[in-house]
C-alpha positions as CSV (number, residue, x, y, z in Angstrom):
1,D,63.3,68.3,80.5
2,T,65.7,67.6,77.7
3,M,65.4,65.1,74.8
4,A,69.1,64.8,74.3
5,V,68.7,63.9,70.6
6,P,71.3,65.4,68.2
7,V,69.6,67.3,65.4
8,V,70.7,69.1,62.2
9,K,68.6,72.2,61.3
10,G,68.0,73.1,57.8
11,V,66.0,74.9,55.2
12,K,64.0,73.0,52.5
13,S,64.6,73.8,48.9
14,R,61.8,75.4,46.8
15,I,60.6,72.0,45.5
16,E,60.7,70.4,49.0
17,R,58.7,73.2,50.7
18,F,55.1,72.8,52.0
19,A,52.7,73.8,49.2
20,G,52.1,77.6,49.5
21,A,54.9,78.2,52.0
22,E,57.4,80.9,51.4
23,E,60.0,79.1,53.6
24,T,60.1,75.7,55.3
25,Y,62.6,75.0,58.1
26,T,63.4,71.5,59.4
27,V,65.1,69.6,62.1
28,E,66.5,66.2,61.3
29,A,67.2,63.8,64.2
30,L,70.3,61.8,63.9
31,M,69.8,58.1,64.5
32,Q,72.4,55.7,65.9
33,N,73.2,54.3,62.4
34,G,74.0,57.8,61.1
35,W,70.7,58.3,59.1
36,A,68.7,61.5,59.5
37,L,65.0,61.3,60.3
38,Q,62.8,64.4,59.8
39,A,61.6,65.2,63.3
40,G,59.9,68.6,62.9
41,T,59.1,71.3,60.4
42,S,58.2,75.0,60.6
43,H,56.5,76.7,57.6
44,Y,56.4,80.5,57.0
45,L,53.2,80.9,55.0
46,G,53.5,84.7,54.5
47,Q,50.1,86.3,53.8
48,G,48.9,83.9,51.1
49,F,46.7,81.7,53.3
50,A,45.4,84.8,55.1
51,R,44.3,86.3,51.8
52,A,42.7,83.0,50.7
53,F,40.7,82.6,54.0
54,N,40.3,86.4,54.8
55,V,42.2,86.3,58.1
56,S,43.1,89.9,59.1
57,F,43.6,92.2,62.1
58,S,43.5,95.9,62.8
59,N,47.0,97.4,63.0
60,A,48.0,100.3,65.3
61,Q,46.5,102.8,62.8
62,E,43.3,100.8,62.8
63,A,43.8,99.7,59.2
64,R,43.0,96.1,58.2
65,E,46.0,93.9,57.4
66,H,46.3,90.2,56.5
67,V,48.2,88.2,59.1
68,H,51.6,86.6,58.5
69,A,51.0,82.9,59.2
70,T,53.1,80.0,60.3
71,S,52.6,76.3,60.7
72,W,54.6,74.0,63.0
73,G,54.7,70.3,63.5
74,V,56.8,67.6,65.1
75,S,56.7,63.9,64.5
76,T,55.4,61.4,67.1
77,R,58.7,59.7,66.3
78,L,60.2,62.2,68.7
79,V,58.5,60.6,71.6
């Protein structure tokens, strides 16, 4: 139920972000030798990808809006 792997959470700088992302968050797993290994990332894509691919929804007022998208991933190195 628990991986029991110590991690450090962080936010990537503008130049380290996923292309097109407004923010990229990361968790770095700490290995026994003290090195950090990127184990997972989360990207807030804003509405840019929704505009590019025309992904929208009807809001409570039945007006069309572009979605706010995210992207998540973890490394198989976690297993």
